[in-house]
C-alpha positions in Angstrom: 85.5 -43.3 -43.8 83.4 -46.4 -44.7 80.5 -46.2 -47.1 76.9 -46.7 -46.1 75.5 -50.1 -46.8 71.8 -49.4 -47.4 71.2 -53.0 -48.4 72.6 -54.8 -45.4 70.1 -57.4 -44.0 70.9 -56.4 -40.4 71.3 -52.8 -39.4 72.7 -51.9 -35.9 72.7 -48.5 -34.2 75.6 -48.5 -31.7 75.4 -45.9 -28.9 78.9 -45.0 -27.6 80.7 -42.6 -25.3 80.6 -42.0 -21.6 83.7 -44.2 -20.9 87.1 -44.1 -22.7 87.6 -46.6 -25.5 89.7 -46.9 -28.7 87.2 -45.9 -31.4 89.1 -47.4 -34.4 89.8 -50.7 -32.7 86.2 -50.9 -31.6 84.9 -50.2 -35.1 87.2 -52.9 -36.4 85.4 -55.4 -34.1 82.5 -55.5 -36.6 84.7 -55.9 -39.7 83.9 -59.2 -41.5 80.4 -59.6 -39.9 78.7 -60.4 -43.2 75.4 -58.6 -43.8 75.7 -56.5 -40.6 75.9 -52.7 -41.0 76.8 -50.7 -37.8 76.1 -47.0 -37.4 77.9 -45.3 -34.4 76.3 -42.4 -32.6 77.8 -40.7 -29.6 75.9 -39.9 -26.4 74.1 -37.7 -25.5 72.8 -37.5 -29.1 72.3 -41.3 -29.2 69.6 -41.1 -26.5 67.6 -38.7 -28.5 67.3 -41.3 -31.2 66.0 -43.9 -28.9 62.3 -43.5 -29.8 59.8 -46.1 -31.1 60.4 -45.3 -34.8 64.1 -46.3 -34.4 62.8 -49.8 -34.8 61.7 -49.0 -38.3 65.3 -48.2 -39.4 67.4 -50.5 -37.2 67.1 -54.1 -36.2 69.4 -53.9 -33.1 70.4 -51.3 -30.6 73.9 -51.9 -29.4 74.9 -50.2 -26.1 78.5 -49.5 -25.5 77.8 -46.2 -23.8 77.6 -44.9 -20.2 75.1 -42.0 -20.1 73.8 -40.2 -17.0 77.0 -39.9 -14.9 78.6 -36.6 -14.2 82.4 -37.0 -13.9 83.1 -33.3 -14.1 80.9 -31.8 -11.4 81.7 -31.1 -7.7 80.8 -34.8 -6.8 82.6 -37.0 -9.4 80.3 -39.8 -10.6 77.1 -38.2 -9.4 74.0 -39.5 -11.1 72.3 -37.2 -13.6 68.5 -37.4 -13.9 67.3 -38.9 -17.2 65.0 -36.6 -19.1 61.4 -37.8 -19.1 61.3 -37.8 -22.9 64.4 -40.0 -23.1 63.1 -42.5 -20.5 59.7 -42.7 -22.2 61.3 -43.1 -25.6 63.5 -46.0 -24.4 60.5 -47.7 -22.8 58.3 -47.3 -25.9 61.2 -48.5 -28.1 61.5 -51.7 -26.0 57.7 -52.2 -26.4 58.3 -52.2 -30.2 60.6 -55.2 -29.7 63.9 -53.9 -31.1 66.8 -56.3 -30.3 69.3 -55.0 -27.7 72.9 -56.0 -27.1 74.5 -54.3 -24.1 78.2 -54.7 -23.4 80.7 -54.0 -20.7 80.3 -50.5 -19.1 76.8 -50.0 -20.4 75.6 -51.7 -17.2 76.6 -48.5 -15.4 74.4 -46.2 -17.5 71.6 -44.0 -16.2 72.2 -44.6 -12.5 69.4 -42.2 -11.5 66.9 -44.4 -13.3 66.4 -47.7 -11.4 64.3 -49.0 -14.4 67.5 -49.1 -16.5 69.0 -51.6 -14.2 65.9 -53.7 -14.5 66.1 -53.5 -18.3 69.8 -54.6 -18.5 69.6 -57.1 -15.6 72.0 -55.5 -13.1 74.0 -52.4 -12.3 77.6 -51.2 -11.8 77.6 -48.5 -9.2 80.2 -45.7 -9.2 78.7 -44.6 -5.9 76.8 -46.3 -3.1 73.1 -46.2 -3.8 69.8 -47.9 -3.0 68.8 -50.6 -5.4 65.7 -52.7 -5.2 65.0 -51.2 -1.8 68.4 -52.1 -0.3 71.5 -50.0 0.4 74.4 -51.1 -1.9 78.1 -50.2 -1.8 79.8 -48.9 -4.8 80.9 -51.6 -7.2 84.4 -53.0 -7.9 86.6 -53.2 -11.0 89.6 -55.2 -11.9 91.5 -54.3 -15.0 93.2 -56.9 -17.2 92.0 -59.9 -15.1 92.9 -63.2 -16.7 90.3 -65.8 -16.4 88.4 -68.6 -18.1 84.9 -68.0 -19.3 82.6 -71.0 -19.2 79.5 -71.5 -21.4 76.6 -72.5 -19.2 73.9 -72.6 -21.9 75.5 -74.5 -24.8 72.2 -74.8 -26.7 71.5 -71.1 -26.7 71.9 -69.4 -30.2 74.3 -66.8 -28.7 76.6 -69.6 -27.7 76.7 -71.2 -31.2 80.3 -72.0 -32.2 81.7 -70.8 -28.8 84.1 -73.2 -27.0 82.8 -74.7 -23.8 85.6 -72.8 -22.0 87.9 -70.1 -23.3 90.5 -67.7 -21.9 90.0 -63.9 -21.7 92.1 -61.0 -20.2 89.7 -58.2 -19.7 88.2 -55.9 -17.0 85.8 -57.6 -14.6 83.1 -56.0 -12.4 82.0 -56.9 -8.9 78.6 -55.5 -9.4 74.9 -56.0 -8.8 73.6 -58.8 -11.0 69.9 -59.9 -11.0 70.6 -63.6 -11.6 67.0 -64.6 -10.9 65.7 -62.5 -13.7 68.0 -63.6 -16.5 69.0 -66.6 -18.6 72.6 -67.3 -17.7 74.9 -67.8 -20.7 78.5 -67.3 -19.5 80.3 -67.5 -16.1 83.9 -66.7 -15.1 86.1 -68.8 -12.9 87.6 -65.6 -11.4 86.9 -65.1 -7.7 84.4 -62.3 -7.3 85.5 -61.3 -3.8 86.5 -58.0 -2.3 90.2 -58.7 -2.2 90.3 -59.2 -6.0 88.6 -55.9 -6.9 89.0 -52.1 -6.3 86.5 -49.5 -5.2 84.9 -47.5 -8.0 84.3 -44.6 -5.7 87.9 -44.5 -4.7 89.0 -44.5 -8.3 86.8 -41.5 -9.4 87.9 -39.6 -6.3 91.5 -40.0 -7.3 92.8 -43.2 -5.7 93.1 -45.9 -8.3 93.5 -49.6 -7.4 92.4 -49.2 -3.8 90.0 -51.3 -1.7 90.9 -49.8 1.7 87.9 -49.4 3.8 85.7 -50.9 1.1 84.0 -54.0 2.5 82.0 -55.3 -0.5 80.3 -58.6 -0.2 81.2 -61.5 -2.7 79.3 -61.2 -5.9 78.0 -63.1 -8.9 80.4 -64.6 -11.5 77.8 -64.3 -14.2 79.3 -62.4 -17.1 76.8 -63.0 -19.9 73.0 -63.4 -20.0 69.9 -63.1 -22.1 66.6 -61.6 -20.8 63.4 -59.9 -21.8 63.2 -56.1 -21.7 59.6 -55.2 -22.4 59.0 -56.9 -25.8 62.7 -56.8 -26.6 65.2 -59.7 -26.5 68.3 -58.4 -24.7 71.8 -59.9 -24.3 74.4 -58.5 -21.9 78.1 -59.4 -22.2 80.4 -58.1 -19.5 83.7 -58.5 -21.5 84.7 -55.7 -23.9 87.1 -53.3 -22.2 89.8 -52.8 -24.7 91.3 -53.7 -28.1 92.8 -57.0 -26.9 89.2 -58.3 -26.3 87.9 -56.6 -29.4 90.4 -58.6 -31.5 89.7 -61.9 -29.8 88.0 -64.2 -32.3 85.8 -65.8 -29.7 84.6 -62.4 -28.4 83.9 -61.3 -32.0 81.8 -64.4 -32.5 79.9 -63.7 -29.3 79.0 -60.2 -30.4 78.0 -61.3 -33.8 75.8 -64.1 -32.4 74.2 -61.7 -30.0 73.4 -59.3 -32.8 72.0 -62.0 -35.0 69.9 -63.6 -32.3 68.4 -60.4 -30.9 67.4 -59.4 -34.4 65.7 -62.7 -35.1 62.0 -63.4 -35.2 62.7 -66.3 -32.8 64.1 -64.0 -30.2 61.4 -61.4 -30.5 58.7 -64.1 -30.2 60.5 -65.4 -27.1 60.5 -61.9 -25.6 56.9 -61.2 -26.3 55.7 -64.6 -25.0 56.4 -63.5 -21.4 55.6 -59.8 -21.8 
């Protein structure tokens, strides 16, 4: 068990649980990030800590969680209502300007709260739903997709030291992405079309790797972005499914850059400027 670094310049609270992952491999992702101390808290306890005073103790909230989805009830994947106190706490925390880094399956969190999709900049849907006033099919997934990620904002601090193009093998999502509301950072050269993905609803109902009868429209190839969430700077990175990606040095650099940037005064000033 690691010791607690009370003197680390950057303190991160990482909310986890809701989707399977290798805990030890994920924790190792942060090894070697000088001056960064990460505290892991499982959902649903993590959501109880998301109150304004969290910003007094932590510089960045890292989301690698997937709360608000009931996989064990009569309707697998049914949205669970977010308690008012949790929703209000998150909103007030964002008004404080805490840095936020959301990764991979966090984009599926709190499906009963449309405001969370607006915070993150998109949504992965396990079940068909109405989003921004329009009916949307369930989203698609593709495990271990091999693709090239392309940097589209080379001057952004999150892209510092990142090659213009680099290879990844990771899970991709055919999901709802609000491109017009974000600053694009990374795109994938994978084809985000129905034939290359599988239905999320079919998977949770027991049929993995199926797109039969699932006529999803082509989607965005944007896999990384920055945006404002209240007064908070937020970065979302879609990669991050397994230990292969955790160990990728370019991915590690992306996560470290995202943490350092969202914690910076520059990023917070940027977020507040348009609030």
